[in-house]
C-alpha positions, 0 to 999 in steps of 0.5 A: 541484737544482730551480728552479721558477717563477723568472724570477730563479733566483739573483739574489744568486749564492747557489745558484752558490756552494752548488751549483756543478756539480750532477749535475742541474738541474731548471728551468722554462722556461715561455716561448719566446725573445723573451718575457722581459718576460712571463716576468719579469712572471709569475715564469717563465723563457725559454731565454736566462734558463735558459741564462745560469743554467745556464752560470754553474752548470755542471750535468751535465744540465738537465731543462726543465719547466713549458712553457706549454700553448700550445706543442706538442712541436715548440715545446718542442723549439725551446725545448730547442734554444735553451737548448742554444745557451747550454750546449753542454757540458751535456745538456739534456732537455725533461722530460715527466710521469713521466719518469725521468732517470738521473744 
């Protein structure tokens, strides 16, 4: 399942019903924690927004994408770790261009 540029990935709960427990969720996480207002304004997500969605959906793996260019690798790892705090049973990956993810 792919969820791109979506501050509100599933406001009606349709995806949760149709695609419960996918093998892989690819989800953008453009902004770091604390930037929820900016993320909503620009149609993007933060770790808490992604984490809540992932917790309700139950995918086996999550590949985070579409990080703001302002973040270096250390900041991207912090974003990934923040998502992990919400979903301890799901593998969370900070995806990179041309990365292959085994499902």
